N, C-alpha and C positions, 0 to 999 in steps of 0.2 A: 152333711156327710162331706168328706173332700172325694172330688172326684179327678183321676189321673186320666189325662188323653194319651193316648196310646197309637202312636203313627201306625200305617198299615203298611206292613213289609214289602217294597219293591219288588214284583218278580221279572228278571228278567230273561228272554230265553233268547238264546244263540242262535242266531240265524243261520240256518241250513240248506243251500241250493245245489243244485247238482251243474256241474260246468268239463267240459272237455279241454283238455291240458295242451296247448299248443309249442311250449318249447321248454326248454329246460337253461334256468341262470347258472353262473357259472360256481358257483354254492350249491347246488343240487338240488333246489327248488324248484318243482313245476311251476308253468307261466299259465295262468288262464285270464280269460278276457268278462267279464260281467257286467252287462249295463254303462258298457264302457269305462271299465276301472283294472285296472290291472290288478290280480289276485297270486300271490305266490302262494304255493301249496307244498309243504313240506312232505315229502315221501311219494309224490306224485309224479310218473313222467310223459312223455311226450306222446300224444295220442290215445292214452288212457283216458276215459269217462269215472268220474269220480262226482259221491254225495261229500261235500264239504261243511267245514263248520268254522266261522270266521273265529279267530282270534285277536285280532286287530283290525280295526277300520277308521281309515285316515281318508283325507279327502280327496288323494291321488292314487293312492293305491291300498291294499288290504294285505291282509295274511291269514291264511288259514291251513287245518289240519283236514286228514282224509279221515271221514267216517264211516264210509263203506267204499269199496271200489268196485266200479259196476264194470271194467272192464280191465284187462291187464295189456301191457308192452310186451314185444320181444325183446324189450333191451331190458326187461326187470329179469336181474339174478336173484340168487339165497343167496344173500348176505352170509359170509366164509365164518364171523367172530358171532358167539354166541351174545357179544355182552352190546349188540350194533343198538339195539333201539334203545338201551339207558345209556351208553357210555358219549362223551361227547366229543372223543378224539376224530371219529370219522362220520361223515356225514353222507355219503355215497355209495357204500357197500353194497347197495340194493340195484346200482346202475352198472350196468356192461360197459367196461372199462372206455371201449372205442367209442361211446356216446359220452363216457366224461371226459375225453381229450374234446370230443367234437364241440362240445358246449362250452368248454375253457378257450377252443381258440376261437370260437364266432364270439365270445365276450370281447376277447383281445382285439379281435379286427373290429369288430363296433368301436370300443374306446379311439383305437389310433388312428381309425378312419375319420372320426368326429373331430381329432386335433386336426391332421391333415389337410383335410377338406377333400380327400379322395378315396375311393377305396383302397381299401391298403388290407392285404391280404395276407395270412399267417403261411410262410413258405414250407415249414415244417414243422413236427412235434419230436422233440428230443424226451425220451422216456426207456425206464429198464421196467425191472421187473415188479409187477402191481404189488405183489406179496414180498412178504421178509426185507422188504427194503431200509427200513428205518434203524438205522445205527445209531441213534441215540434220543434217549427219552425219561423224563423225570416223572416218577411215579410218586404221587402224594401220599403219607400216611395218617391215617387217623385211630384212635386208640376211642371206641363204643364201650363207655361204661355200663350201659344200660346190658349189653351181649358179652362183655366182658373179652372182646374181641377186637383184634389189631386188620383192619382194611386197609388193602393198599390198590392203588389204580390210579384212575382218570375223573376225574370231575365229568359231571352229569353237564348235560348243555344247560347253559343258564341257571348253574348252583354252585354251593359250594360241598354238597355231600359228595364223595368219592363210591365210584361203583367197585367194588371189590371183586377184582379180575384173576382168573385163571387162567387166562389165556390171550396172545396179543398178534394176530396172524401179521400184523404191517410188520412188527420186529425185525430182526437179523433171527435166525435161527438158533444161535447161540445165546440172544438175550431172554426168547421166549421163554427158553429151557430153563430159565434162573428163577423165573418168577416163584412157582411154588415153594424150592426147596428155599430161597430169599425170605418168603413170608414167615415160614415156620423157622427159620435162624433167626428172624428180628422178635417175631412172636415169644421166644425163648429168652431174650435179653432181661435184665432187670430194670432198665430205662425204656421199655418197649411202649408205655406212656407219656413219654417226654422225645421222641422222634417227630421229625420234620418230613422230610421228603429221602426218596435215594436218586442217584442219577445213576443212569446205565447207559454205557458207552461201547461199541465194538468198536477196537483199534485194531491196526493189522497184525500186532502182536499177542489179538488177546482182546478177551473181556475187563473194563473195570466198571468198579463200582464206586460213588460218593455215597456217603451215608450224613444226614444232617443230623446232629443231635441238638438237643435243647440244653442238655444239663452234661455236667462232665462225665464221663463212661466209667462203670466202677470197671476193675482189672479184668472181673471174670468176664464182664462183654467185650472186649478188647480180646480176649484169649478166645472166646468163639467167633467172633469175626475173624480172627488171625486163621484162625481152624477151617471154617467157611471158606475164606479164600484162598487156603492151599488144598482145598478138596476139590472147589471148581475151576481151579486154575485164573483166579481173580484177582486184576494190579487192586488192589484196596486204598482208599482213603477216606478219611475221616474229617467231618466240616463242622466245626464248633461256634462256627460265625465268626470266627476272626479272618484276617487278611489270609492268611495262609493255610492250605491243607495240611493234615498228618498223612503222610504213605506208610502203610503196614509193609511197602515190601519196596524194592530198588529198581522196580524194573519203569520205565519212561515209554508211554504211549506214543504210538507214531502209525501215519498211514503213508502208503506211496502213490505219488501222480507226476506222470508223465517222467518215468526211473527219476523220481525223487525222493527222499526222504523227508517226510515232514513230522518233526515232532510237535508235541502239543501238551497243555497244561489240560487237566479233566476242567478246568472252568474255561477253557479259550472255545470261542466259536467255531465248529466244524459244519458243512455243509452234512445236512442228514443222511441224504441219500448218493450213495459214494459212486454209482453207476450212472446216474445221470449228472453226476458234478464232473466225472472224468472227460463224458462227450462235452458239458457244457465250456469246458477249458479247452477242448480241442476246436471247437467250433468257434469259439472266440479268437485264439491263433491262426484262424484259418480266413477269419472273415476280416482281421485286421491286416493282412497277406503282409505278414512282418519280414524284414529284409536285414542283412546283418549292419548295417547305418543308421537303424531306426533307432530314435529316442522314444520311452513310451511311458506315460503317467499313466496311475493305476490309482485312483482315489475311492477311499472307503474298502481299503487292502484288506483287512482282516489281519491274519498271519502269512498273508502272500500267497494264498490259492491260486491268485492266478501271475501274479508278480514273478514269482520264483520261473516258474516253466517258460515265459514268457523271456526271463531273464537268458534262458540257453540259448536263444534266438538272436536275440539282438545287440546292439551296442552298448545301451544303457537303460535301466528299468528303473524306476520311482516308484515306493508305495508310500503313499500317507493313509493314515489311520489315528480315528480317536482316542482310541484304547491304548492306552501306553504299553499293557501287559502285552497286547497283540503284536503289537511293534518290536518290543525283547524279542516274543518269539517267532515273529519273523523276523528279525536282523540274525538271533543265531542259527535259522533253518538254512539263511543264507551262507555263512559258514561253515556249516556241516557239509552243505551239497558245494563248498570251493566256489559260489559265484560273485567275483572280486566286481563285478560290474553291477551290480544290484544296490540300492541304498532304501532305507525306511525313514521314517519322517513321522512323528506325534505329533498331529495340530485338530482343533476340530473345526471341520469343515463347513458347521452351520456360520462360522465366523467369517470376516475379509481375511482371503489368505493371499493379496498382492504384496505386503512385505514378507513372505515366509523364502526360506533360503533356497527352498526346490522350484520357487513358482515362475523364475523365468529363465528356465534352463532348454527352451529352444523347444520342447515336445513333439514331434509330426504324428504323433498318434496317443488315442486315450482311452482307457475303461474305465468305467462306473458300476460299482456296485455297493449301492446304499442300500441302508436299511429303509421299512414301511415308508419313513418320512420323506424321503426319494432325497434330491440332491441340491434344491432349491438356492441352496447359499452358493454352490459355486460354479451353478451353471454359466453364468455372465463372465468368470475366468476360462471357462473352457473355451467359449467363443474366441476371447481374447487370444486366446494360444493358437489357433485357426489350427487347427490338427487337420491332416489328411482323411481321416476314420475315426469314428467315435463310438465305441461298442458299450452299450447299456445293457448293463441286468439288472432286473426287476422284480421286486418281490411283491409290489404292489402297482396294477395297470393304472389305479387311477394317479399315482404318482408320476408314473413314467408318463402319459400322457400331458399331463400338465409341463415337465420338464422338457419332453421333445418339443414343445413350441417352443422354447428358447431357439435351440439348433434351428427349426424348419424357417422361423423369421430372419437367424442369422445367414439363410441361403445352401443349408443342408438339405441332404435329397435320403429321405426314408428309403432305404436299400433292399435291408432282410428283417423279417421278423422270426423268429423261432418261438413257439410257446414249448415251455420247459413244465413237465408232468414230476416234479420235483415231489410232491406228495399226493399220490391214488390215493381215492379215496375220502378227501377229505374238502375244503371250500378254497383252499390255497391255490394262487393263479401265480405262476412266475414264468417269466420270459426274458429273451433278450432280442435288443435291435440293433440293426447296424446304421450307422449313418456316413454318407460319404459329402463332402465338399463339393459345391458343383462349380 
């Protein structure tokens, strides 16, 4: 008789331990220490005692989730959004806004102090309203065959599944009010099973929407969308995956900044938090100490968010950006606002810039606003220009700290640091730093 060997199933029990949370990292995770190891605990706050379960155990650190909260911090607040525990958009709605800002500022200080080899304090926190601030959002769309329903919302943390949101209190009130009627409109389309996502943007002249559709739209669907746009006074654009959008209205979106009218395409990058952006631009102008005879270089300039307001003050301002469409939009806005002393160039700033026509124009002040990858490719050239002042705006403290080292080694002094609370209730940490030539 044949005999078959069956291995005994290995049973593993996830370790549960009790810890006291000592700190909060900038990503909203509680920080505890157990037997010499740092443990990052999602959902826990400083001063709280909690029973936790390890979800990841490495040699240097571990991650855990709260099994049972044994004590509660005064800084713990009730999340305003009913989707907070499932939606991956926000990570810190359970944390008092003051503590959110403090933890991010402390993390920024630690990282910059390490590079500067001295204590670098954060001088100020630039913030706006913590709710209703987000003027741009992309909502995913998923058709569920089993339930025959359309889901519309943000993705769950570490998942491709969408949370079918009913509200989103960090969106501007005008955009949040569109969620329910928009879902109903999309459910009634013949193309409901072949939709990709919707982009909602709050311009100063009203809300706009971009609908990504995977197949050509039936004429009935276009008519329904046009009626929806008229009813909700919404600028509507259709995206079929080609280079250009199809506009269902003639209005062009714009926003105002420092008494300038800045038009933009729905595909263009604009800062999500208008209130913080306005303060950030004003602070950059102040820190650069702009004078009428200054020549200012703005690297990674986008569509001129800093360049155009700077151009109102100085002799000459030059913006350089890698995305050609943003350069065209920036140049258009310079003409629209009669700024003849402002010019824009397109160049990949990760490549050599020494032979570019703008590279040797004798700039005495420089501003950088790179993406998360930082500005490593251009830092050496910035040093060669020897500007009196450099303002670096960052959305990634790691690359900011790395690029700061180039300026510090070249004799620049780190003078001012501000934490930008551009994305309250999330893990994003943005900042701006002033360097002066000693």
